[in-house]
N, CA, C, O and the ligand as a Tripos MOL2 file, in Angstrom:
@<TRIPOS>MOLECULE
protein
  289   287    73     0     0
PROTEIN
NO_CHARGES

@<TRIPOS>ATOM
      1 N         -29.0770  -13.9640  -22.6890 N.3       1 MET1
      2 CA        -29.2560  -14.6380  -21.4020 C.3       1 MET1
      3 C         -29.2670  -16.1360  -21.5640 C.2       1 MET1
      4 O         -30.1580  -16.6510  -22.2400 O.2       1 MET1
      5 N         -28.3460  -16.8600  -20.9950 N.am      2 SER2
      6 CA        -28.4590  -18.2910  -21.0380 C.3       2 SER2
      7 C         -28.8700  -18.9000  -19.7120 C.2       2 SER2
      8 O         -28.5910  -18.4270  -18.6100 O.2       2 SER2
      9 N         -29.5570  -19.9910  -19.9420 N.am      3 THR3
     10 CA        -30.1190  -20.7050  -18.7330 C.3       3 THR3
     11 C         -28.9630  -21.6680  -18.2310 C.2       3 THR3
     12 O         -29.1180  -22.3500  -17.2180 O.2       3 THR3
     13 N         -27.9250  -21.6940  -18.9010 N.am      4 ALA4
     14 CA        -26.7520  -22.6120  -18.5730 C.3       4 ALA4
     15 C         -26.1930  -22.1230  -17.1600 C.2       4 ALA4
     16 O         -25.6140  -22.8870  -16.3870 O.2       4 ALA4
     17 N         -26.4200  -20.8090  -16.9090 N.am      5 TRP5
     18 CA        -25.8690  -20.2450  -15.7150 C.3       5 TRP5
     19 C         -26.8190  -20.4780  -14.4630 C.2       5 TRP5
     20 O         -26.3900  -20.2990  -13.3230 O.2       5 TRP5
     21 N         -28.0940  -20.8730  -14.7030 N.am      6 ALA6
     22 CA        -29.0500  -20.9850  -13.6830 C.3       6 ALA6
     23 C         -28.5170  -22.1060  -12.7030 C.2       6 ALA6
     24 O         -28.1210  -23.2000  -13.1070 O.2       6 ALA6
     25 N         -28.5450  -21.7440  -11.4380 N.am      7 GLY7
     26 CA        -28.1190  -22.6560  -10.3360 C.3       7 GLY7
     27 C         -26.6150  -22.6820  -10.1520 C.2       7 GLY7
     28 O         -26.1320  -23.0560   -9.0830 O.2       7 GLY7
     29 N         -25.9170  -22.3190  -11.1050 N.am      8 GLY8
     30 CA        -24.4680  -22.3260  -10.9260 C.3       8 GLY8
     31 C         -23.8130  -20.9920  -10.6010 C.2       8 GLY8
     32 O         -22.6500  -20.9440  -10.2000 O.2       8 GLY8
     33 N         -24.5930  -19.8710  -10.7830 N.am      9 THR9
     34 CA        -24.0080  -18.6010  -10.5380 C.3       9 THR9
     35 C         -23.6670  -18.4450   -9.0370 C.2       9 THR9
     36 O         -22.5730  -17.9890   -8.7040 O.2       9 THR9
     37 N         -24.5600  -18.8070   -8.1640 N.am     10 ASP10
     38 CA        -24.2170  -18.6440   -6.7570 C.3      10 ASP10
     39 C         -22.9230  -19.3870   -6.3330 C.2      10 ASP10
     40 O         -22.0700  -18.8460   -5.6290 O.2      10 ASP10
     41 N         -22.8290  -20.5840   -6.7720 N.am     11 ALA11
     42 CA        -21.5750  -21.3750   -6.4820 C.3      11 ALA11
     43 C         -20.2840  -20.6790   -7.1130 C.2      11 ALA11
     44 O         -19.2020  -20.7120   -6.5270 O.2      11 ALA11
     45 N         -20.4420  -20.1270   -8.1900 N.am     12 ILE12
     46 CA        -19.3020  -19.4960   -8.8760 C.3      12 ILE12
     47 C         -18.9790  -18.2770   -8.0950 C.2      12 ILE12
     48 O         -17.8120  -18.0290   -7.7900 O.2      12 ILE12
     49 N         -20.0230  -17.4620   -7.7390 N.am     13 LEU13
     50 CA        -19.8390  -16.2450   -6.9910 C.3      13 LEU13
     51 C         -19.1180  -16.5540   -5.6170 C.2      13 LEU13
     52 O         -18.2230  -15.8380   -5.1690 O.2      13 LEU13
     53 N         -19.5840  -17.6600   -5.0100 N.am     14 GLU14
     54 CA        -19.1000  -17.9370   -3.6880 C.3      14 GLU14
     55 C         -17.6180  -18.3550   -3.8090 C.2      14 GLU14
     56 O         -16.8100  -18.0330   -2.9380 O.2      14 GLU14
     57 N         -17.2810  -19.0480   -4.8550 N.am     15 ARG15
     58 CA        -15.9170  -19.5140   -5.0050 C.3      15 ARG15
     59 C         -15.0480  -18.1870   -5.3470 C.2      15 ARG15
     60 O         -13.9540  -17.9840   -4.8210 O.2      15 ARG15
     61 N         -15.5830  -17.4000   -6.1840 N.am     16 MET16
     62 CA        -14.7980  -16.2400   -6.5540 C.3      16 MET16
     63 C         -14.4710  -15.3780   -5.1510 C.2      16 MET16
     64 O         -13.3750  -14.8820   -4.8930 O.2      16 MET16
     65 N         -15.5830  -15.3160   -4.3630 N.am     17 GLU17
     66 CA        -15.3170  -14.5220   -3.1180 C.3      17 GLU17
     67 C         -14.2410  -15.1920   -2.2020 C.2      17 GLU17
     68 O         -13.4000  -14.5190   -1.6070 O.2      17 GLU17
     69 N         -14.3100  -16.4890   -2.1260 N.am     18 GLN18
     70 CA        -13.2320  -17.1790   -1.3900 C.3      18 GLN18
     71 C         -11.8660  -16.9440   -1.9810 C.2      18 GLN18
     72 O         -10.9020  -16.7000   -1.2560 O.2      18 GLN18
     73 N         -11.7750  -17.0150   -3.3020 N.am     19 MET19
     74 CA        -10.4470  -16.8050   -3.9190 C.3      19 MET19
     75 C          -9.9530  -15.3430   -3.7360 C.2      19 MET19
     76 O          -8.7680  -15.0610   -3.5550 O.2      19 MET19
     77 N         -10.9760  -14.4280   -3.8000 N.am     20 THR20
     78 CA        -10.6240  -13.0910   -3.6630 C.3      20 THR20
     79 C          -9.9780  -12.7590   -2.1970 C.2      20 THR20
     80 O          -8.9740  -12.0630   -2.0460 O.2      20 THR20
     81 N         -10.7020  -13.3570   -1.1690 N.am     21 SER21
     82 CA        -10.2940  -13.0850    0.1950 C.3      21 SER21
     83 C          -8.9290  -13.8180    0.4370 C.2      21 SER21
     84 O          -8.0740  -13.3600    1.1960 O.2      21 SER21
     85 N          -8.7910  -14.9350   -0.2290 N.am     22 LEU22
     86 CA         -7.5160  -15.6730   -0.0360 C.3      22 LEU22
     87 C          -6.3950  -14.7940   -0.6330 C.2      22 LEU22
     88 O          -5.3210  -14.6190   -0.0580 O.2      22 LEU22
     89 N          -6.7040  -14.2760   -1.7780 N.am     23 PHE23
     90 CA         -5.6590  -13.4550   -2.5100 C.3      23 PHE23
     91 C          -5.2740  -12.2090   -1.7350 C.2      23 PHE23
     92 O          -4.1130  -11.8010   -1.6940 O.2      23 PHE23
     93 N          -6.3330  -11.5950   -1.1000 N.am     24 VAL24
     94 CA         -6.0840  -10.3670   -0.2430 C.3      24 VAL24
     95 C          -5.1770  -10.8370    0.9690 C.2      24 VAL24
     96 O          -4.1930  -10.2100    1.3610 O.2      24 VAL24
     97 N          -5.6110  -11.9480    1.4730 N.am     25 GLU25
     98 CA         -4.7670  -12.4710    2.6470 C.3      25 GLU25
     99 C          -3.3060  -12.6570    2.2880 C.2      25 GLU25
    100 O          -2.4090  -12.2320    3.0170 O.2      25 GLU25
    101 N          -3.0880  -13.2850    1.1740 N.am     26 GLU26
    102 CA         -1.6950  -13.5650    0.6730 C.3      26 GLU26
    103 C          -1.0590  -12.2520    0.3920 C.2      26 GLU26
    104 O           0.1270  -12.1020    0.6870 O.2      26 GLU26
    105 N          -1.7350  -11.2910   -0.1480 N.am     27 THR27
    106 CA         -1.0780  -10.0350   -0.4580 C.3      27 THR27
    107 C          -0.6410   -9.3690    0.7700 C.2      27 THR27
    108 O           0.4730   -8.8560    0.8780 O.2      27 THR27
    109 N          -1.5820   -9.3810    1.7560 N.am     28 ARG28
    110 CA         -1.2230   -8.7300    3.0130 C.3      28 ARG28
    111 C           0.0990   -9.3880    3.6890 C.2      28 ARG28
    112 O           1.0140   -8.7440    4.2030 O.2      28 ARG28
    113 N           0.0200  -10.7010    3.5920 N.am     29 LYS29
    114 CA          1.1820  -11.3940    4.1410 C.3      29 LYS29
    115 C           2.4940  -11.0400    3.4730 C.2      29 LYS29
    116 O           3.5080  -10.7870    4.1230 O.2      29 LYS29
    117 N           2.4380  -11.0310    2.0990 N.am     30 SER30
    118 CA          3.6790  -10.7370    1.3790 C.3      30 SER30
    119 C           4.1400   -9.2990    1.5820 C.2      30 SER30
    120 O           5.3290   -8.9910    1.5130 O.2      30 SER30
    121 N           3.1750   -8.4360    1.8320 N.am     31 MET31
    122 CA          3.4670   -7.0090    2.0470 C.3      31 MET31
    123 C           4.2440   -6.8380    3.3200 C.2      31 MET31
    124 O           5.1180   -5.9730    3.3800 O.2      31 MET31
    125 N           3.9750   -7.6110    4.3320 N.am     32 TYR32
    126 CA          4.6030   -7.5150    5.6100 C.3      32 TYR32
    127 C           5.5790   -8.5530    5.8380 C.2      32 TYR32
    128 O           5.9160   -8.8210    6.9920 O.2      32 TYR32
    129 N           6.0740   -9.1740    4.8240 N.am     33 LYS33
    130 CA          7.0260  -10.2450    4.9040 C.3      33 LYS33
    131 C           8.3050   -9.6810    5.5150 C.2      33 LYS33
    132 O           8.7550   -8.5670    5.2480 O.2      33 LYS33
    133 N           8.8810  -10.6140    6.4140 N.am     34 GLY34
    134 CA         10.1750  -10.1480    6.9280 C.3      34 GLY34
    135 C           9.9870   -9.3130    8.2060 C.2      34 GLY34
    136 O           8.9040   -9.1970    8.7790 O.2      34 GLY34
    137 N          11.1280   -8.7460    8.6000 N.am     35 GLU35
    138 CA         11.1680   -8.0810    9.8320 C.3      35 GLU35
    139 C          10.6620   -6.6260    9.7310 C.2      35 GLU35
    140 O          10.5200   -6.0620    8.6470 O.2      35 GLU35
    141 N          10.4100   -6.0800   10.8620 N.am     36 SER36
    142 CA          9.9320   -4.6470   10.8190 C.3      36 SER36
    143 C          11.1730   -3.7420   10.6540 C.2      36 SER36
    144 O          12.3070   -4.0890   10.9860 O.2      36 SER36
    145 N          10.8680   -2.6050   10.1360 N.am     37 ALA37
    146 CA         11.9340   -1.5400    9.9750 C.3      37 ALA37
    147 C          11.9710   -0.8400   11.3140 C.2      37 ALA37
    148 O          10.9530   -0.6980   11.9930 O.2      37 ALA37
    149 N          13.2180   -0.3860   11.6980 N.am     38 THR38
    150 CA         13.2660    0.3260   12.9550 C.3      38 THR38
    151 C          12.8560    1.8660   12.7290 C.2      38 THR38
    152 O          12.5060    2.5840   13.6650 O.2      38 THR38
    153 N          12.9260    2.2660   11.5030 N.am     39 HIS39
    154 CA         12.5150    3.5910   11.2400 C.3      39 HIS39
    155 C          11.5660    3.5700    9.9960 C.2      39 HIS39
    156 O          11.6660    2.7070    9.1240 O.2      39 HIS39
    157 N          10.7100    4.4980    9.9730 N.am     40 CYS40
    158 CA          9.6000    4.6540    8.9130 C.3      40 CYS40
    159 C          10.3100    4.8220    7.6020 C.2      40 CYS40
    160 O          11.2210    5.6380    7.4610 O.2      40 CYS40
    161 N           9.8630    4.0080    6.6110 N.am     41 GLU41
    162 CA         10.5170    4.2160    5.2190 C.3      41 GLU41
    163 C           9.9200    5.4390    4.6000 C.2      41 GLU41
    164 O          10.4340    5.8860    3.5750 O.2      41 GLU41
    165 N           8.8850    6.0150    5.1320 N.am     42 GLU42
    166 CA          8.2020    7.1480    4.4720 C.3      42 GLU42
    167 C           8.8930    8.5030    4.9510 C.2      42 GLU42
    168 O           9.3210    9.3340    4.1500 O.2      42 GLU42
    169 N           8.9560    8.6350    6.2640 N.am     43 CYS43
    170 CA          9.3370    9.9040    6.8700 C.3      43 CYS43
    171 C          10.6230    9.7550    7.7290 C.2      43 CYS43
    172 O          11.1990   10.7430    8.1860 O.2      43 CYS43
    173 N          11.0360    8.5290    7.9250 N.am     44 GLY44
    174 CA         12.3000    8.3240    8.6750 C.3      44 GLY44
    175 C          12.1090    8.3940   10.1240 C.2      44 GLY44
    176 O          13.0700    8.2960   10.8870 O.2      44 GLY44
    177 N          10.8680    8.5660   10.5490 N.am     45 GLU45
    178 CA         10.5600    8.5790   12.0090 C.3      45 GLU45
    179 C          10.7540    7.2050   12.6710 C.2      45 GLU45
    180 O          10.4120    6.1810   12.0800 O.2      45 GLU45
    181 N          11.3020    7.1830   13.8930 N.am     46 GLU46
    182 CA         11.5090    5.9750   14.5550 C.3      46 GLU46
    183 C          10.2040    5.2410   14.8780 C.2      46 GLU46
    184 O           9.2630    5.8770   15.3550 O.2      46 GLU46
    185 N          10.1110    3.9600   14.6430 N.am     47 ILE47
    186 CA          8.8470    3.2820   14.8720 C.3      47 ILE47
    187 C           8.9250    2.7130   16.2790 C.2      47 ILE47
    188 O           9.9220    2.0690   16.6070 O.2      47 ILE47
    189 N           7.9430    2.9140   17.1090 N.am     48 PRO48
    190 CA          7.9610    2.4170   18.4600 C.3      48 PRO48
    191 C           8.0710    0.9510   18.5030 C.2      48 PRO48
    192 O           7.4410    0.2480   17.7130 O.2      48 PRO48
    193 N           8.8880    0.4480   19.4440 N.am     49 GLU49
    194 CA          9.1680   -0.9690   19.5980 C.3      49 GLU49
    195 C           7.8520   -1.7060   19.7160 C.2      49 GLU49
    196 O           7.6320   -2.7170   19.0480 O.2      49 GLU49
    197 N           6.9820   -1.2010   20.5620 N.am     50 SER50
    198 CA          5.6790   -1.8810   20.7530 C.3      50 SER50
    199 C           4.9200   -2.1200   19.5030 C.2      50 SER50
    200 O           4.2400   -3.1270   19.3070 O.2      50 SER50
    201 N           5.0770   -1.0930   18.6290 N.am     51 ARG51
    202 CA          4.2970   -1.2680   17.2750 C.3      51 ARG51
    203 C           5.0410   -2.3060   16.4420 C.2      51 ARG51
    204 O           4.3950   -3.1090   15.7710 O.2      51 ARG51
    205 N           6.3730   -2.3230   16.4570 N.am     52 ARG52
    206 CA          7.1160   -3.2560   15.6180 C.3      52 ARG52
    207 C           6.8310   -4.6920   16.0890 C.2      52 ARG52
    208 O           6.6790   -5.6140   15.2870 O.2      52 ARG52
    209 N           6.7650   -4.8440   17.4350 N.am     53 LEU53
    210 CA          6.5220   -6.1660   17.9380 C.3      53 LEU53
    211 C           5.1320   -6.7350   17.6260 C.2      53 LEU53
    212 O           4.9260   -7.9250   17.3860 O.2      53 LEU53
    213 N           4.1770   -5.7550   17.6530 N.am     54 ALA54
    214 CA          2.8070   -6.0880   17.4560 C.3      54 ALA54
    215 C           2.5790   -6.6050   16.0060 C.2      54 ALA54
    216 O           1.9560   -7.6510   15.8280 O.2      54 ALA54
    217 N           3.0520   -5.9180   15.0250 N.am     55 ILE55
    218 CA          2.9920   -6.3190   13.6710 C.3      55 ILE55
    219 C           4.2190   -5.8730   12.8530 C.2      55 ILE55
    220 O           4.7030   -4.7600   13.0580 O.2      55 ILE55
    221 N           4.7300   -6.6960   11.9460 N.am     56 PRO56
    222 CA          5.8420   -6.3310   11.1710 C.3      56 PRO56
    223 C           5.4000   -5.1800   10.3560 C.2      56 PRO56
    224 O           4.4350   -5.2840    9.5990 O.2      56 PRO56
    225 N           6.1000   -4.0460   10.4890 N.am     57 CYS57
    226 CA          5.7070   -2.8510    9.7110 C.3      57 CYS57
    227 C           6.8170   -2.0310    9.1720 C.2      57 CYS57
    228 O           7.9200   -2.1230    9.7120 O.2      57 CYS57
    229 N           6.6520   -1.2790    8.2160 N.am     58 LYS58
    230 CA          7.7220   -0.5230    7.6270 C.3      58 LYS58
    231 C           7.5790    1.0160    7.8190 C.2      58 LYS58
    232 O           8.4870    1.8260    7.6330 O.2      58 LYS58
    233 N           6.2450    1.3180    8.2360 N.am     59 TYR59
    234 CA          5.9720    2.7870    8.4580 C.3      59 TYR59
    235 C           5.5210    3.0200    9.8280 C.2      59 TYR59
    236 O           5.1330    2.1140   10.5640 O.2      59 TYR59
    237 N           5.5850    4.3490   10.1810 N.am     60 CYS60
    238 CA          5.1300    4.7640   11.4280 C.3      60 CYS60
    239 C           3.5850    4.7890   11.3840 C.2      60 CYS60
    240 O           2.9980    4.6280   10.3140 O.2      60 CYS60
    241 N           2.9230    4.9930   12.5550 N.am     61 VAL61
    242 CA          1.4340    4.9610   12.6490 C.3      61 VAL61
    243 C           0.8860    5.9360   11.5860 C.2      61 VAL61
    244 O           0.0070    5.6090   10.7890 O.2      61 VAL61
    245 N           1.4590    7.1520   11.6270 N.am     62 ASP62
    246 CA          0.8810    8.2670   10.7540 C.3      62 ASP62
    247 C           1.0070    7.8990    9.3070 C.2      62 ASP62
    248 O           0.0530    8.0490    8.5440 O.2      62 ASP62
    249 N           2.1290    7.4340    8.9210 N.am     63 CYS63
    250 CA          2.3310    7.0950    7.4760 C.3      63 CYS63
    251 C           1.4680    5.8990    7.0950 C.2      63 CYS63
    252 O           0.8290    5.8880    6.0430 O.2      63 CYS63
    253 N           1.4600    4.9180    7.9440 N.am     64 GLN64
    254 CA          0.6810    3.7620    7.7280 C.3      64 GLN64
    255 C          -0.8000    4.1040    7.4520 C.2      64 GLN64
    256 O          -1.4250    3.6640    6.4870 O.2      64 GLN64
    257 N          -1.2920    4.9240    8.3850 N.am     65 THR65
    258 CA         -2.6780    5.3550    8.2400 C.3      65 THR65
    259 C          -2.9060    6.1290    6.9260 C.2      65 THR65
    260 O          -3.8780    5.9150    6.2020 O.2      65 THR65
    261 N          -1.9980    6.9950    6.6760 N.am     66 ALA66
    262 CA         -2.1710    7.8430    5.4030 C.3      66 ALA66
    263 C          -2.0530    6.8520    4.1140 C.2      66 ALA66
    264 O          -2.7600    6.9970    3.1160 O.2      66 ALA66
    265 N          -1.1890    5.9480    4.2380 N.am     67 LEU67
    266 CA         -1.0690    5.0250    3.1470 C.3      67 LEU67
    267 C          -2.3590    4.1790    2.8810 C.2      67 LEU67
    268 O          -2.8160    3.9740    1.7560 O.2      67 LEU67
    269 N          -2.8770    3.7260    4.0190 N.am     68 GLU68
    270 CA         -4.0950    2.9040    3.9170 C.3      68 GLU68
    271 C          -5.2550    3.6700    3.4980 C.2      68 GLU68
    272 O          -6.1500    3.1040    2.8700 O.2      68 GLU68
    273 N          -5.3250    4.9540    3.7970 N.am     69 LYS69
    274 CA         -6.3220    5.8440    3.3370 C.3      69 LYS69
    275 C          -6.1400    6.1740    1.8300 C.2      69 LYS69
    276 O          -7.0950    6.5620    1.1580 O.2      69 LYS69
    277 N          -4.9640    6.0220    1.3400 N.am     70 GLY70
    278 CA         -4.7000    6.3200   -0.0520 C.3      70 GLY70
    279 C          -4.5410    7.7910   -0.2710 C.2      70 GLY70
    280 O          -4.7130    8.2510   -1.4000 O.2      70 GLY70
    281 N          -4.2300    8.5450    0.7230 N.am     71 SER71
    282 CA         -4.0640    9.9770    0.6070 C.3      71 SER71
    283 C          -2.7040   10.4160    0.1940 C.2      71 SER71
    284 O          -2.4580   11.5940   -0.0660 O.2      71 SER71
    285 N          -1.7670    9.4030    0.1320 N.am     72 LYS72
    286 CA         -0.4340    9.7460   -0.2290 C.3      72 LYS72
    287 C          -0.1490    9.4790   -1.7140 C.2      72 LYS72
    288 O           0.9630    9.7240   -2.1820 O.2      72 LYS72
    289 ZN          6.3680    7.8500    8.7930 Zn       73 ZN73
@<TRIPOS>BOND
     1     1     2 1
     2     2     3 1
     3     3     4 2
     4     3     5 am
     5     5     6 1
     6     6     7 1
     7     7     8 2
     8     7     9 am
     9     9    10 1
    10    10    11 1
    11    11    12 2
    12    11    13 am
    13    13    14 1
    14    14    15 1
    15    15    16 2
    16    15    17 am
    17    17    18 1
    18    18    19 1
    19    19    20 2
    20    19    21 am
    21    21    22 1
    22    22    23 1
    23    23    24 2
    24    23    25 am
    25    25    26 1
    26    26    27 1
    27    27    28 2
    28    27    29 am
    29    29    30 1
    30    30    31 1
    31    31    32 2
    32    31    33 am
    33    33    34 1
    34    34    35 1
    35    35    36 2
    36    35    37 am
    37    37    38 1
    38    38    39 1
    39    39    40 2
    40    39    41 am
    41    41    42 1
    42    42    43 1
    43    43    44 2
    44    43    45 am
    45    45    46 1
    46    46    47 1
    47    47    48 2
    48    47    49 am
    49    49    50 1
    50    50    51 1
    51    51    52 2
    52    51    53 am
    53    53    54 1
    54    54    55 1
    55    55    56 2
    56    55    57 am
    57    57    58 1
    58    58    59 1
    59    59    60 2
    60    59    61 am
    61    61    62 1
    62    62    63 1
    63    63    64 2
    64    63    65 am
    65    65    66 1
    66    66    67 1
    67    67    68 2
    68    67    69 am
    69    69    70 1
    70    70    71 1
    71    71    72 2
    72    71    73 am
    73    73    74 1
    74    74    75 1
    75    75    76 2
    76    75    77 am
    77    77    78 1
    78    78    79 1
    79    79    80 2
    80    79    81 am
    81    81    82 1
    82    82    83 1
    83    83    84 2
    84    83    85 am
    85    85    86 1
    86    86    87 1
    87    87    88 2
    88    87    89 am
    89    89    90 1
    90    90    91 1
    91    91    92 2
    92    91    93 am
    93    93    94 1
    94    94    95 1
    95    95    96 2
    96    95    97 am
    97    97    98 1
    98    98    99 1
    99    99   100 2
   100    99   101 am
   101   101   102 1
   102   102   103 1
   103   103   104 2
   104   103   105 am
   105   105   106 1
   106   106   107 1
   107   107   108 2
   108   107   109 am
   109   109   110 1
   110   110   111 1
   111   111   112 2
   112   111   113 am
   113   113   114 1
   114   114   115 1
   115   115   116 2
   116   115   117 am
   117   117   118 1
   118   118   119 1
   119   119   120 2
   120   119   121 am
   121   121   122 1
   122   122   123 1
   123   123   124 2
   124   123   125 am
   125   125   126 1
   126   126   127 1
   127   127   128 2
   128   127   129 am
   129   129   130 1
   130   130   131 1
   131   131   132 2
   132   131   133 am
   133   133   134 1
   134   134   135 1
   135   135   136 2
   136   135   137 am
   137   137   138 1
   138   138   139 1
   139   139   140 2
   140   139   141 am
   141   141   142 1
   142   142   143 1
   143   143   144 2
   144   143   145 am
   145   145   146 1
   146   146   147 1
   147   147   148 2
   148   147   149 am
   149   149   150 1
   150   150   151 1
   151   151   152 2
   152   151   153 am
   153   153   154 1
   154   154   155 1
   155   155   156 2
   156   155   157 am
   157   157   158 1
   158   158   159 1
   159   159   160 2
   160   159   161 am
   161   161   162 1
   162   162   163 1
   163   163   164 2
   164   163   165 am
   165   165   166 1
   166   166   167 1
   167   167   168 2
   168   167   169 am
   169   169   170 1
   170   170   171 1
   171   171   172 2
   172   171   173 am
   173   173   174 1
   174   174   175 1
   175   175   176 2
   176   175   177 am
   177   177   178 1
   178   178   179 1
   179   179   180 2
   180   179   181 am
   181   181   182 1
   182   182   183 1
   183   183   184 2
   184   183   185 am
   185   185   186 1
   186   186   187 1
   187   187   188 2
   188   187   189 am
   189   189   190 1
   190   190   191 1
   191   191   192 2
   192   191   193 am
   193   193   194 1
   194   194   195 1
   195   195   196 2
   196   195   197 am
   197   197   198 1
   198   198   199 1
   199   199   200 2
   200   199   201 am
   201   201   202 1
   202   202   203 1
   203   203   204 2
   204   203   205 am
   205   205   206 1
   206   206   207 1
   207   207   208 2
   208   207   209 am
   209   209   210 1
   210   210   211 1
   211   211   212 2
   212   211   213 am
   213   213   214 1
   214   214   215 1
   215   215   216 2
   216   215   217 am
   217   217   218 1
   218   218   219 1
   219   219   220 2
   220   219   221 am
   221   221   222 1
   222   222   223 1
   223   223   224 2
   224   223   225 am
   225   225   226 1
   226   226   227 1
   227   227   228 2
   228   227   229 am
   229   229   230 1
   230   230   231 1
   231   231   232 2
   232   231   233 am
   233   233   234 1
   234   234   235 1
   235   235   236 2
   236   235   237 am
   237   237   238 1
   238   238   239 1
   239   239   240 2
   240   239   241 am
   241   241   242 1
   242   242   243 1
   243   243   244 2
   244   243   245 am
   245   245   246 1
   246   246   247 1
   247   247   248 2
   248   247   249 am
   249   249   250 1
   250   250   251 1
   251   251   252 2
   252   251   253 am
   253   253   254 1
   254   254   255 1
   255   255   256 2
   256   255   257 am
   257   257   258 1
   258   258   259 1
   259   259   260 2
   260   259   261 am
   261   261   262 1
   262   262   263 1
   263   263   264 2
   264   263   265 am
   265   265   266 1
   266   266   267 1
   267   267   268 2
   268   267   269 am
   269   269   270 1
   270   270   271 1
   271   271   272 2
   272   271   273 am
   273   273   274 1
   274   274   275 1
   275   275   276 2
   276   275   277 am
   277   277   278 1
   278   278   279 1
   279   279   280 2
   280   279   281 am
   281   281   282 1
   282   282   283 1
   283   283   284 2
   284   283   285 am
   285   285   286 1
   286   286   287 1
   287   287   288 2
@<TRIPOS>SUBSTRUCTURE
     1 MET1         2 RESIDUE 1 A MET
     2 SER2         6 RESIDUE 1 A SER
     3 THR3        10 RESIDUE 1 A THR
     4 ALA4        14 RESIDUE 1 A ALA
     5 TRP5        18 RESIDUE 1 A TRP
     6 ALA6        22 RESIDUE 1 A ALA
     7 GLY7        26 RESIDUE 1 A GLY
     8 GLY8        30 RESIDUE 1 A GLY
     9 THR9        34 RESIDUE 1 A THR
    10 ASP10       38 RESIDUE 1 A ASP
    11 ALA11       42 RESIDUE 1 A ALA
    12 ILE12       46 RESIDUE 1 A ILE
    13 LEU13       50 RESIDUE 1 A LEU
    14 GLU14       54 RESIDUE 1 A GLU
    15 ARG15       58 RESIDUE 1 A ARG
    16 MET16       62 RESIDUE 1 A MET
    17 GLU17       66 RESIDUE 1 A GLU
    18 GLN18       70 RESIDUE 1 A GLN
    19 MET19       74 RESIDUE 1 A MET
    20 THR20       78 RESIDUE 1 A THR
    21 SER21       82 RESIDUE 1 A SER
    22 LEU22       86 RESIDUE 1 A LEU
    23 PHE23       90 RESIDUE 1 A PHE
    24 VAL24       94 RESIDUE 1 A VAL
    25 GLU25       98 RESIDUE 1 A GLU
    26 GLU26      102 RESIDUE 1 A GLU
    27 THR27      106 RESIDUE 1 A THR
    28 ARG28      110 RESIDUE 1 A ARG
    29 LYS29      114 RESIDUE 1 A LYS
    30 SER30      118 RESIDUE 1 A SER
    31 MET31      122 RESIDUE 1 A MET
    32 TYR32      126 RESIDUE 1 A TYR
    33 LYS33      130 RESIDUE 1 A LYS
    34 GLY34      134 RESIDUE 1 A GLY
    35 GLU35      138 RESIDUE 1 A GLU
    36 SER36      142 RESIDUE 1 A SER
    37 ALA37      146 RESIDUE 1 A ALA
    38 THR38      150 RESIDUE 1 A THR
    39 HIS39      154 RESIDUE 1 A HIS
    40 CYS40      158 RESIDUE 1 A CYS
    41 GLU41      162 RESIDUE 1 A GLU
    42 GLU42      166 RESIDUE 1 A GLU
    43 CYS43      170 RESIDUE 1 A CYS
    44 GLY44      174 RESIDUE 1 A GLY
    45 GLU45      178 RESIDUE 1 A GLU
    46 GLU46      182 RESIDUE 1 A GLU
    47 ILE47      186 RESIDUE 1 A ILE
    48 PRO48      190 RESIDUE 1 A PRO
    49 GLU49      194 RESIDUE 1 A GLU
    50 SER50      198 RESIDUE 1 A SER
    51 ARG51      202 RESIDUE 1 A ARG
    52 ARG52      206 RESIDUE 1 A ARG
    53 LEU53      210 RESIDUE 1 A LEU
    54 ALA54      214 RESIDUE 1 A ALA
    55 ILE55      218 RESIDUE 1 A ILE
    56 PRO56      222 RESIDUE 1 A PRO
    57 CYS57      226 RESIDUE 1 A CYS
    58 LYS58      230 RESIDUE 1 A LYS
    59 TYR59      234 RESIDUE 1 A TYR
    60 CYS60      238 RESIDUE 1 A CYS
    61 VAL61      242 RESIDUE 1 A VAL
    62 ASP62      246 RESIDUE 1 A ASP
    63 CYS63      250 RESIDUE 1 A CYS
    64 GLN64      254 RESIDUE 1 A GLN
    65 THR65      258 RESIDUE 1 A THR
    66 ALA66      262 RESIDUE 1 A ALA
    67 LEU67      266 RESIDUE 1 A LEU
    68 GLU68      270 RESIDUE 1 A GLU
    69 LYS69      274 RESIDUE 1 A LYS
    70 GLY70      278 RESIDUE 1 A GLY
    71 SER71      282 RESIDUE 1 A SER
    72 LYS72      286 RESIDUE 1 A LYS
    73 ZN73       289 GROUP 0 **** ****
């Protein structure tokens, strides 16, 4: 255990948290880069226009939900 960390740990953790959330944000953006697909890449189901306009997406609601849950 080193005392060199005393006082600095909170700042380091805070910075790491900021970097992590920034990274997640960037990843999300790059995942949805570009235009929406008209049909789901997973099951081929047509994606409703309202959904496509709301967020650029590649999957239908069902597949998106399944992917986010990690059950696929
Ligand atoms: Zn689908």
